[in-house]
N, CA, C and O atoms as a printed pandas DataFrame, in Angstrom:
     atom_number atom_name residue_name chain_id  residue_number  x_coord  y_coord  z_coord
0              1         N          MET        A               1    0.831   -1.181    0.000
1              2        CA          MET        A               1    0.000    0.000    0.000
2              3         C          MET        A               1    0.878    1.249    0.000
3              4         O          MET        A               1    2.040    1.203    0.403
4              5         N          SER        A               2    0.324    2.331   -0.444
5              6        CA          SER        A               2    1.108    3.555   -0.525
6              7         C          SER        A               2    0.963    4.386    0.739
7              8         O          SER        A               2    0.364    3.970    1.731
8              9         N          GLU        A               3    1.539    5.576    0.657
9             10        CA          GLU        A               3    1.510    6.473    1.809
10            11         C          GLU        A               3    0.110    6.974    2.148
11            12         O          GLU        A               3   -0.078    7.591    3.196
12            13         N          ASN        A               4   -0.871    6.725    1.292
13            14        CA          ASN        A               4   -2.235    7.188    1.524
14            15         C          ASN        A               4   -3.015    6.275    2.467
15            16         O          ASN        A               4   -4.205    6.499    2.690
16            17         N          ASN        A               5   -2.367    5.250    3.025
17            18        CA          ASN        A               5   -3.040    4.265    3.878
18            19         C          ASN        A               5   -4.254    3.665    3.175
19            20         O          ASN        A               5   -5.338    3.581    3.752
20            21         N          GLN        A               6   -4.066    3.259    1.958
21            22        CA          GLN        A               6   -5.144    2.690    1.172
22            23         C          GLN        A               6   -5.557    1.339    1.748
23            24         O          GLN        A               6   -4.721    0.563    2.211
24            25         N          LEU        A               7   -6.844    1.080    1.713
25            26        CA          LEU        A               7   -7.369   -0.199    2.173
26            27         C          LEU        A               7   -7.387   -1.228    1.048
27            28         O          LEU        A               7   -7.493   -2.428    1.298
28            29         N          ARG        A               8   -7.283   -0.753   -0.187
29            30        CA          ARG        A               8   -7.398   -1.639   -1.347
30            31         C          ARG        A               8   -6.291   -1.290   -2.337
31            32         O          ARG        A               8   -5.881   -0.135   -2.452
32            33         N          ASP        A               9   -5.820   -2.303   -3.044
33            34        CA          ASP        A               9   -4.797   -2.133   -4.059
34            35         C          ASP        A               9   -5.355   -1.342   -5.246
35            36         O          ASP        A               9   -6.473   -1.595   -5.695
36            37         N          VAL        A              10   -4.577   -0.391   -5.745
37            38        CA          VAL        A              10   -5.014    0.443   -6.865
38            39         C          VAL        A              10   -5.235   -0.404   -8.119
39            40         O          VAL        A              10   -6.179   -0.165   -8.872
40            41         N          PHE        A              11   -4.379   -1.378   -8.341
41            42        CA          PHE        A              11   -4.530   -2.246   -9.512
42            43         C          PHE        A              11   -5.848   -3.018   -9.437
43            44         O          PHE        A              11   -6.534   -3.174  -10.447
44            45         N          ASP        A              12   -6.198   -3.492   -8.263
45            46        CA          ASP        A              12   -7.469   -4.188   -8.059
46            47         C          ASP        A              12   -8.636   -3.239   -8.327
47            48         O          ASP        A              12   -9.632   -3.621   -8.941
48            49         N          ALA        A              13   -8.504   -2.031   -7.871
49            50        CA          ALA        A              13   -9.595   -1.060   -8.020
50            51         C          ALA        A              13   -9.870   -0.721   -9.478
51            52         O          ALA        A              13  -11.026   -0.523   -9.852
52            53         N          ILE        A              14   -8.840   -0.651  -10.304
53            54        CA          ILE        A              14   -9.062   -0.276  -11.707
54            55         C          ILE        A              14   -9.285   -1.492  -12.611
55            56         O          ILE        A              14   -9.463   -1.336  -13.819
56            57         N          ALA        A              15   -9.277   -2.682  -12.048
57            58        CA          ALA        A              15   -9.425   -3.890  -12.848
58            59         C          ALA        A              15  -10.807   -4.009  -13.492
59            60         O          ALA        A              15  -10.957   -4.671  -14.519
60            61         N          ASP        A              16  -11.790   -3.389  -12.909
61            62        CA          ASP        A              16  -13.159   -3.501  -13.400
62            63         C          ASP        A              16  -13.472   -2.380  -14.397
63            64         O          ASP        A              16  -13.157   -1.221  -14.124
64            65         N          PRO        A              17  -14.086   -2.695  -15.549
65            66        CA          PRO        A              17  -14.395   -1.666  -16.549
66            67         C          PRO        A              17  -15.350   -0.585  -16.031
67            68         O          PRO        A              17  -15.239    0.577  -16.421
68            69         N          THR        A              18  -16.271   -0.958  -15.169
69            70        CA          THR        A              18  -17.192    0.036  -14.610
70            71         C          THR        A              18  -16.422    1.053  -13.781
71            72         O          THR        A              18  -16.693    2.251  -13.862
72            73         N          ARG        A              19  -15.472    0.590  -12.992
73            74        CA          ARG        A              19  -14.685    1.515  -12.168
74            75         C          ARG        A              19  -13.773    2.376  -13.022
75            76         O          ARG        A              19  -13.535    3.541  -12.701
76            77         N          ARG        A              20  -13.261    1.811  -14.110
77            78        CA          ARG        A              20  -12.453    2.636  -15.023
78            79         C          ARG        A              20  -13.308    3.722  -15.663
79            80         O          ARG        A              20  -12.842    4.846  -15.850
80            81         N          LYS        A              21  -14.554    3.399  -16.001
81            82        CA          LYS        A              21  -15.457    4.411  -16.560
82            83         C          LYS        A              21  -15.764    5.477  -15.509
83            84         O          LYS        A              21  -15.819    6.664  -15.833
84            85         N          LEU        A              22  -15.964    5.071  -14.267
85            86        CA          LEU        A              22  -16.194    6.040  -13.200
86            87         C          LEU        A              22  -14.998    6.990  -13.061
87            88         O          LEU        A              22  -15.173    8.198  -12.904
88            89         N          ILE        A              23  -13.802    6.439  -13.119
89            90        CA          ILE        A              23  -12.600    7.267  -13.032
90            91         C          ILE        A              23  -12.578    8.271  -14.180
91            92         O          ILE        A              23  -12.268    9.446  -13.980
92            93         N          ARG        A              24  -12.907    7.806  -15.378
93            94        CA          ARG        A              24  -12.927    8.690  -16.554
94            95         C          ARG        A              24  -13.940    9.818  -16.360
95            96         O          ARG        A              24  -13.633   10.983  -16.610
96            97         N          LEU        A              25  -15.142    9.469  -15.916
97            98        CA          LEU        A              25  -16.174   10.482  -15.695
98            99         C          LEU        A              25  -15.739   11.503  -14.647
99           100         O          LEU        A              25  -15.947   12.705  -14.811
100          101         N          LEU        A              26  -15.136   11.008  -13.573
101          102        CA          LEU        A              26  -14.686   11.916  -12.513
102          103         C          LEU        A              26  -13.517   12.778  -12.984
103          104         O          LEU        A              26  -13.374   13.920  -12.545
104          105         N          ALA        A              27  -12.692   12.250  -13.860
105          106        CA          ALA        A              27  -11.564   13.022  -14.383
106          107         C          ALA        A              27  -12.035   14.164  -15.282
107          108         O          ALA        A              27  -11.373   15.196  -15.395
108          109         N          GLU        A              28  -13.168   13.966  -15.905
109          110        CA          GLU        A              28  -13.703   14.967  -16.835
110          111         C          GLU        A              28  -14.493   16.068  -16.138
111          112         O          GLU        A              28  -14.840   17.071  -16.761
112          113         N          ALA        A              29  -14.777   15.890  -14.863
113          114        CA          ALA        A              29  -15.564   16.881  -14.127
114          115         C          ALA        A              29  -14.869   17.189  -12.809
115          116         O          ALA        A              29  -14.097   16.381  -12.292
116          117         N          GLU        A              30  -15.150   18.345  -12.288
117          118        CA          GLU        A              30  -14.551   18.710  -11.001
118          119         C          GLU        A              30  -15.166   17.898   -9.862
119          120         O          GLU        A              30  -14.469   17.435   -8.959
120          121         N          GLU        A              31  -16.470   17.737   -9.926
121          122        CA          GLU        A              31  -17.194   17.020   -8.870
122          123         C          GLU        A              31  -18.542   16.595   -9.451
123          124         O          GLU        A              31  -19.177   17.360  -10.177
124          125         N          ILE        A              32  -18.974   15.380   -9.132
125          126        CA          ILE        A              32  -20.232   14.866   -9.691
126          127         C          ILE        A              32  -21.070   14.243   -8.580
127          128         O          ILE        A              32  -20.556   13.453   -7.788
128          129         N          PRO        A              33  -22.357   14.589   -8.510
129          130        CA          PRO        A              33  -23.241   13.938   -7.534
130          131         C          PRO        A              33  -23.547   12.498   -7.948
131          132         O          PRO        A              33  -23.494   12.150   -9.127
132          133         N          LEU        A              34  -23.862   11.686   -6.968
133          134        CA          LEU        A              34  -24.123   10.267   -7.192
134          135         C          LEU        A              34  -25.209   10.043   -8.237
135          136         O          LEU        A              34  -25.067    9.161   -9.084
136          137         N          HIS        A              35  -26.277   10.810   -8.199
137          138        CA          HIS        A              35  -27.372   10.573   -9.154
138          139         C          HIS        A              35  -26.933   10.819  -10.594
139          140         O          HIS        A              35  -27.438   10.164  -11.507
140          141         N          GLU        A              36  -26.000   11.751  -10.819
141          142        CA          GLU        A              36  -25.500   11.983  -12.174
142          143         C          GLU        A              36  -24.578   10.854  -12.626
143          144         O          GLU        A              36  -24.594   10.467  -13.794
144          145         N          LEU        A              37  -23.782   10.328  -11.708
145          146        CA          LEU        A              37  -22.941    9.183  -12.045
146          147         C          LEU        A              37  -23.801    7.972  -12.374
147          148         O          LEU        A              37  -23.547    7.273  -13.355
148          149         N          THR        A              38  -24.809    7.723  -11.564
149          150        CA          THR        A              38  -25.691    6.568  -11.754
150          151         C          THR        A              38  -26.376    6.626  -13.115
151          152         O          THR        A              38  -26.593    5.591  -13.744
152          153         N          ALA        A              39  -26.719    7.827  -13.573
153          154        CA          ALA        A              39  -27.395    7.983  -14.867
154          155         C          ALA        A              39  -26.516    7.537  -16.035
155          156         O          ALA        A              39  -27.031    7.306  -17.129
156          157         N          GLN        A              40  -25.219    7.411  -15.833
157          158        CA          GLN        A              40  -24.289    7.017  -16.891
158          159         C          GLN        A              40  -24.176    5.491  -17.051
159          160         O          GLN        A              40  -23.476    5.006  -17.940
160          161         N          PHE        A              41  -24.864    4.748  -16.191
161          162        CA          PHE        A              41  -24.734    3.292  -16.185
162          163         C          PHE        A              41  -26.097    2.618  -16.245
163          164         O          PHE        A              41  -27.113    3.209  -15.881
164          165         N          GLN        A              42  -26.104    1.385  -16.704
165          166        CA          GLN        A              42  -27.328    0.587  -16.707
166          167         C          GLN        A              42  -27.333   -0.311  -15.477
167          168         O          GLN        A              42  -27.437   -1.534  -15.577
168          169         N          MET        A              43  -27.219    0.318  -14.331
169          170        CA          MET        A              43  -27.267   -0.395  -13.048
170          171         C          MET        A              43  -27.830    0.577  -12.025
171          172         O          MET        A              43  -27.898    1.782  -12.269
172          173         N          GLY        A              44  -28.220    0.060  -10.915
173          174        CA          GLY        A              44  -28.821    0.880   -9.878
174          175         C          GLY        A              44  -27.805    1.683   -9.083
175          176         O          GLY        A              44  -26.592    1.502   -9.193
176          177         N          ARG        A              45  -28.350    2.563   -8.292
177          178        CA          ARG        A              45  -27.531    3.437   -7.444
178          179         C          ARG        A              45  -26.676    2.645   -6.460
179          180         O          ARG        A              45  -25.528    3.007   -6.202
180          181         N          THR        A              46  -27.231    1.571   -5.915
181          182        CA          THR        A              46  -26.490    0.750   -4.953
182          183         C          THR        A              46  -25.260    0.129   -5.597
183          184         O          THR        A              46  -24.188    0.101   -4.992
184          185         N          ALA        A              47  -25.406   -0.365   -6.811
185          186        CA          ALA        A              47  -24.275   -0.979   -7.517
186          187         C          ALA        A              47  -23.196    0.058   -7.813
187          188         O          ALA        A              47  -22.010   -0.217   -7.631
188          189         N          VAL        A              48  -23.589    1.237   -8.264
189          190        CA          VAL        A              48  -22.619    2.304   -8.527
190          191         C          VAL        A              48  -21.934    2.699   -7.223
191          192         O          VAL        A              48  -20.724    2.921   -7.198
192          193         N          SER        A              49  -22.690    2.785   -6.160
193          194        CA          SER        A              49  -22.117    3.129   -4.851
194          195         C          SER        A              49  -21.074    2.111   -4.410
195          196         O          SER        A              49  -20.048    2.481   -3.839
196          197         N          LYS        A              50  -21.331    0.832   -4.670
197          198        CA          LYS        A              50  -20.358   -0.205   -4.311
198          199         C          LYS        A              50  -19.056   -0.027   -5.083
199          200         O          LYS        A              50  -17.971   -0.186   -4.524
200          201         N          HIS        A              51  -19.164    0.300   -6.358
201          202        CA          HIS        A              51  -17.964    0.550   -7.154
202          203         C          HIS        A              51  -17.218    1.783   -6.633
203          204         O          HIS        A              51  -15.989    1.782   -6.557
204          205         N          LEU        A              52  -17.953    2.816   -6.282
205          206        CA          LEU        A              52  -17.332    4.022   -5.733
206          207         C          LEU        A              52  -16.641    3.731   -4.400
207          208         O          LEU        A              52  -15.589    4.301   -4.109
208          209         N          THR        A              53  -17.219    2.862   -3.606
209          210        CA          THR        A              53  -16.603    2.478   -2.329
210          211         C          THR        A              53  -15.253    1.805   -2.564
211          212         O          THR        A              53  -14.290    2.079   -1.849
212          213         N          ILE        A              54  -15.181    0.940   -3.549
213          214        CA          ILE        A              54  -13.917    0.279   -3.871
214          215         C          ILE        A              54  -12.884    1.315   -4.315
215          216         O          ILE        A              54  -11.722    1.251   -3.911
216          217         N          LEU        A              55  -13.306    2.260   -5.140
217          218        CA          LEU        A              55  -12.399    3.327   -5.571
218          219         C          LEU        A              55  -11.967    4.204   -4.398
219          220         O          LEU        A              55  -10.821    4.646   -4.336
220          221         N          LYS        A              56  -12.884    4.450   -3.475
221          222        CA          LYS        A              56  -12.543    5.234   -2.273
222          223         C          LYS        A              56  -11.528    4.485   -1.417
223          224         O          LYS        A              56  -10.588    5.090   -0.902
224          225         N          GLU        A              57  -11.708    3.182   -1.261
225          226        CA          GLU        A              57  -10.785    2.367   -0.466
226          227         C          GLU        A              57   -9.377    2.362   -1.061
227          228         O          GLU        A              57   -8.395    2.183   -0.341
228          229         N          ALA        A              58   -9.284    2.559   -2.378
229          230        CA          ALA        A              58   -7.982    2.625   -3.046
230          231         C          ALA        A              58   -7.431    4.051   -3.044
231          232         O          ALA        A              58   -6.329    4.294   -3.536
232          233         N          GLY        A              59   -8.193    4.982   -2.494
233          234        CA          GLY        A              59   -7.747    6.369   -2.435
234          235         C          GLY        A              59   -7.968    7.138   -3.720
235          236         O          GLY        A              59   -7.492    8.266   -3.850
236          237         N          LEU        A              60   -8.686    6.551   -4.684
237          238        CA          LEU        A              60   -8.895    7.186   -5.978
238          239         C          LEU        A              60  -10.061    8.159   -6.015
239          240         O          LEU        A              60  -10.130    9.012   -6.900
240          241         N          VAL        A              61  -10.974    8.041   -5.067
241          242        CA          VAL        A              61  -12.168    8.880   -5.049
242          243         C          VAL        A              61  -12.336    9.499   -3.670
243          244         O          VAL        A              61  -12.136    8.854   -2.641
244          245         N          LEU        A              62  -12.708   10.763   -3.689
245          246        CA          LEU        A              62  -13.041   11.488   -2.461
246          247         C          LEU        A              62  -14.508   11.888   -2.557
247          248         O          LEU        A              62  -15.016   12.140   -3.649
248          249         N          ASP        A              63  -15.180   11.945   -1.429
249          250        CA          ASP        A              63  -16.582   12.357   -1.449
250          251         C          ASP        A              63  -16.849   13.378   -0.367
251          252         O          ASP        A              63  -16.098   13.504    0.600
252          253         N          ARG        A              64  -17.940   14.104   -0.552
253          254        CA          ARG        A              64  -18.379   15.056    0.464
254          255         C          ARG        A              64  -19.886   15.195    0.369
255          256         O          ARG        A              64  -20.483   15.075   -0.701
256          257         N          LYS        A              65  -20.473   15.448    1.512
257          258        CA          LYS        A              65  -21.924   15.633    1.586
258          259         C          LYS        A              65  -22.238   17.104    1.359
259          260         O          LYS        A              65  -21.586   17.990    1.911
260          261         N          VAL        A              66  -23.249   17.343    0.537
261          262        CA          VAL        A              66  -23.790   18.675    0.329
262          263         C          VAL        A              66  -25.293   18.529    0.536
263          264         O          VAL        A              66  -26.023   18.125   -0.369
264          265         N          GLY        A              67  -25.733   18.858    1.724
265          266        CA          GLY        A              67  -27.135   18.603    2.078
266          267         C          GLY        A              67  -27.370   17.112    2.127
267          268         O          GLY        A              67  -26.670   16.387    2.834
268          269         N          ARG        A              68  -28.358   16.650    1.372
269          270        CA          ARG        A              68  -28.656   15.216    1.325
270          271         C          ARG        A              68  -27.929   14.512    0.185
271          272         O          ARG        A              68  -28.075   13.304   -0.002
272          273         N          GLU        A              69  -27.155   15.263   -0.564
273          274        CA          GLU        A              69  -26.493   14.731   -1.747
274          275         C          GLU        A              69  -25.019   14.439   -1.457
275          276         O          GLU        A              69  -24.358   15.186   -0.736
276          277         N          THR        A              70  -24.521   13.350   -2.026
277          278        CA          THR        A              70  -23.095   13.037   -1.931
278          279         C          THR        A              70  -22.459   13.333   -3.277
279          280         O          THR        A              70  -22.937   12.887   -4.320
280          281         N          ARG        A              71  -21.373   14.093   -3.237
281          282        CA          ARG        A              71  -20.652   14.447   -4.459
282          283         C          ARG        A              71  -19.281   13.783   -4.432
283          284         O          ARG        A              71  -18.651   13.653   -3.382
284          285         N          PHE        A              72  -18.841   13.370   -5.604
285          286        CA          PHE        A              72  -17.592   12.633   -5.736
286          287         C          PHE        A              72  -16.625   13.374   -6.635
287          288         O          PHE        A              72  -17.018   14.079   -7.564
288          289         N          ARG        A              73  -15.332   13.193   -6.331
289          290        CA          ARG        A              73  -14.290   13.757   -7.194
290          291         C          ARG        A              73  -13.105   12.795   -7.214
291          292         O          ARG        A              73  -12.918   11.979   -6.311
292          293         N          LEU        A              74  -12.326   12.921   -8.258
293          294        CA          LEU        A              74  -11.181   12.043   -8.453
294          295         C          LEU        A              74   -9.978   12.531   -7.661
295          296         O          LEU        A              74   -9.700   13.728   -7.606
296          297         N          ASN        A              75   -9.275   11.596   -7.053
297          298        CA          ASN        A              75   -7.956   11.846   -6.474
298          299         C          ASN        A              75   -7.005   10.984   -7.301
299          300         O          ASN        A              75   -6.853    9.791   -7.038
300          301         N          ALA        A              76   -6.371   11.585   -8.293
301          302        CA          ALA        A              76   -5.578   10.824   -9.269
302          303         C          ALA        A              76   -4.203   10.413   -8.755
303          304         O          ALA        A              76   -3.534    9.616   -9.413
304          305         N          SER        A              77   -3.757   10.914   -7.624
305          306        CA          SER        A              77   -2.389   10.625   -7.187
306          307         C          SER        A              77   -2.089    9.127   -7.030
307          308         O          SER        A              77   -0.966    8.724   -7.335
308          309         N          PRO        A              78   -3.022    8.278   -6.573
309          310        CA          PRO        A              78   -2.700    6.841   -6.509
310          311         C          PRO        A              78   -2.442    6.210   -7.880
311          312         O          PRO        A              78   -1.825    5.148   -7.968
312          313         N          LEU        A              79   -2.909    6.858   -8.942
313          314        CA          LEU        A              79   -2.661    6.327  -10.283
314          315         C          LEU        A              79   -1.184    6.404  -10.659
315          316         O          LEU        A              79   -0.747    5.749  -11.605
316          317         N          ARG        A              80   -0.426    7.193   -9.928
317          318        CA          ARG        A              80    1.019    7.292  -10.178
318          319         C          ARG        A              80    1.688    5.923  -10.019
319          320         O          ARG        A              80    2.646    5.610  -10.726
320          321         N          GLU        A              81    1.182    5.117   -9.097
321          322        CA          GLU        A              81    1.727    3.763   -8.903
322          323         C          GLU        A              81    1.604    2.949  -10.191
323          324         O          GLU        A              81    2.522    2.215  -10.557
324          325         N          ILE        A              82    0.485    3.079  -10.864
325          326        CA          ILE        A              82    0.267    2.367  -12.121
326          327         C          ILE        A              82    1.156    2.946  -13.212
327          328         O          ILE        A              82    1.743    2.210  -14.005
328          329         N          GLN        A              83    1.249    4.259  -13.245
329          330        CA          GLN        A              83    2.106    4.911  -14.227
330          331         C          GLN        A              83    3.564    4.466  -14.066
331          332         O          GLN        A              83    4.244    4.188  -15.054
332          333         N          ASP        A              84    4.030    4.400  -12.836
333          334        CA          ASP        A              84    5.404    3.958  -12.584
334          335         C          ASP        A              84    5.615    2.512  -13.010
335          336         O          ASP        A              84    6.651    2.173  -13.581
336          337         N          TRP        A              85    4.635    1.664  -12.735
337          338        CA          TRP        A              85    4.719    0.259  -13.127
338          339         C          TRP        A              85    4.777    0.135  -14.650
339          340         O          TRP        A              85    5.585   -0.623  -15.187
340          341         N          LEU        A              86    3.916    0.881  -15.339
341          342        CA          LEU        A              86    3.899    0.848  -16.795
342          343         C          LEU        A              86    5.177    1.425  -17.392
343          344         O          LEU        A              86    5.644    0.947  -18.426
344          345         N          ALA        A              87    5.746    2.439  -16.759
345          346        CA          ALA        A              87    6.969    3.065  -17.259
346          347         C          ALA        A              87    8.111    2.048  -17.303
347          348         O          ALA        A              87    8.904    2.045  -18.245
348          349         N          PHE        A              88    8.196    1.193  -16.295
349          350        CA          PHE        A              88    9.228    0.164  -16.282
350          351         C          PHE        A              88    9.098   -0.738  -17.506
351          352         O          PHE        A              88   10.089   -1.018  -18.180
352          353         N          TYR        A              89    7.890   -1.188  -17.790
353          354        CA          TYR        A              89    7.679   -2.099  -18.912
354          355         C          TYR        A              89    7.773   -1.377  -20.250
355          356         O          TYR        A              89    8.151   -1.988  -21.249
356          357         N          SER        A              90    7.450   -0.135  -20.288
357          358        CA          SER        A              90    7.627    0.655  -21.495
358          359         C          SER        A              90    9.108    0.723  -21.849
359          360         O          SER        A              90    9.487    0.542  -23.006
360          361         N          LYS        A              91    9.937    0.983  -20.851
361          362        CA          LYS        A              91   11.387    1.017  -21.065
362          363         C          LYS        A              91   11.894   -0.370  -21.468
363          364         O          LYS        A              91   12.734   -0.488  -22.361
364          365         N          PHE        A              92   11.391   -1.407  -20.820
365          366        CA          PHE        A              92   11.769   -2.790  -21.137
366          367         C          PHE        A              92   11.518   -3.095  -22.609
367          368         O          PHE        A              92   12.401   -3.605  -23.299
368          369         N          TRP        A              93   10.298   -2.779  -23.098
369          370        CA          TRP        A              93    9.958   -3.085  -24.486
370          371         C          TRP        A              93   10.733   -2.209  -25.455
371          372         O          TRP        A              93   11.167   -2.676  -26.509
372          373         N          ARG        A              94   10.906   -0.956  -25.108
373          374        CA          ARG        A              94   11.661   -0.052  -25.977
374          375         C          ARG        A              94   13.096   -0.577  -26.162
375          376         O          ARG        A              94   13.608   -0.616  -27.281
376          377         N          THR        A              95   13.729   -0.976  -25.065
377          378        CA          THR        A              95   15.098   -1.502  -25.118
378          379         C          THR        A              95   15.165   -2.785  -25.933
379          380         O          THR        A              95   16.051   -2.940  -26.774
380          381         N          ASN        A              96   14.255   -3.688  -25.697
381          382        CA          ASN        A              96   14.282   -4.971  -26.402
382          383         C          ASN        A              96   13.926   -4.828  -27.875
383          384         O          ASN        A              96   14.477   -5.545  -28.710
384          385         N          LEU        A              97   13.036   -3.939  -28.205
385          386        CA          LEU        A              97   12.714   -3.720  -29.618
386          387         C          LEU        A              97   13.876   -3.053  -30.343
387          388         O          LEU        A              97   14.112   -3.327  -31.520
388          389         N          LEU        A              98   14.591   -2.194  -29.661
389          390        CA          LEU        A              98   15.787   -1.584  -30.237
390          391         C          LEU        A              98   16.838   -2.654  -30.520
391          392         O          LEU        A              98   17.463   -2.648  -31.580
392          393         N          ARG        A              99   17.034   -3.574  -29.573
393          394        CA          ARG        A              99   17.978   -4.678  -29.768
394          395         C          ARG        A              99   17.565   -5.555  -30.945
395          396         O          ARG        A              99   18.403   -5.953  -31.754
396          397         N          LEU        A             100   16.281   -5.852  -31.036
397          398        CA          LEU        A             100   15.778   -6.661  -32.143
398          399         C          LEU        A             100   16.011   -5.949  -33.472
399          400         O          LEU        A             100   16.433   -6.569  -34.447
400          401         N          ASN        A             101   15.740   -4.670  -33.508
401          402        CA          ASN        A             101   15.951   -3.885  -34.717
402          403         C          ASN        A             101   17.422   -3.914  -35.139
403          404         O          ASN        A             101   17.727   -4.070  -36.321
404          405         N          GLN        A             102   18.328   -3.765  -34.178
405          406        CA          GLN        A             102   19.758   -3.824  -34.475
406          407         C          GLN        A             102   20.167   -5.186  -35.010
407          408         O          GLN        A             102   20.954   -5.286  -35.951
408          409         N          LEU        A             103   19.630   -6.226  -34.405
409          410        CA          LEU        A             103   19.913   -7.591  -34.856
410          411         C          LEU        A             103   19.434   -7.804  -36.284
411          412         O          LEU        A             103   20.156   -8.385  -37.095
412          413         N          LEU        A             104   18.249   -7.354  -36.600
413          414        CA          LEU        A             104   17.697   -7.492  -37.956
414          415         C          LEU        A             104   18.509   -6.699  -38.966
415          416         O          LEU        A             104   18.718   -7.159  -40.088
416          417         N          GLU        A             105   18.964   -5.528  -38.589
417          418        CA          GLU        A             105   19.800   -4.717  -39.487
418          419         C          GLU        A             105   21.143   -5.402  -39.733
419          420         O          GLU        A             105   21.662   -5.369  -40.849
420          421         N          GLU        A             106   21.705   -6.022  -38.698
421          422        CA          GLU        A             106   22.968   -6.738  -38.862
422          423         C          GLU        A             106   22.812   -7.941  -39.785
423          424         O          GLU        A             106   23.716   -8.238  -40.566
424          425         N          GLU        A             107   21.682   -8.637  -39.709
425          426        CA          GLU        A             107   21.433   -9.784  -40.561
426          427         C          GLU        A             107   21.253   -9.370  -42.019
427          428         O          GLU        A             107   21.607  -10.125  -42.925
428          429         N          GLU        A             108   20.712   -8.191  -42.250
429          430        CA          GLU        A             108   20.518   -7.705  -43.625
430          431         C          GLU        A             108   21.845   -7.382  -44.294
431          432         O          GLU        A             108   21.951   -7.474  -45.517
432          433         N          GLU        A             109   22.852   -7.009  -43.525
433          434        CA          GLU        A             109   24.145   -6.608  -44.074
434          435         C          GLU        A             109   24.943   -7.756  -44.498
435          436         O          GLU        A             109   26.061   -7.585  -44.983
């Protein structure tokens, strides 16, 4: 877990397509109430809330009450863990493809 004292692994949290869509929606807006998020899916409010809870446990979503309404916003900083993981493999593939390219060029000569 990271310094955010996350209860859930970020990779686990983004593994589900519904949660990835929620992240996208939250990234596109400053803050969204639950009823507006629910309208974007073919599932009930309870199901969307469960997905949001998983994202909250991973530190990816923050919420606040405004009257009787709960509003959600993205906290993208935990996504840095995924970015760092991908960066390693990006470098790995770049290096190996460069080696393959050099090998193929040597064989052509």
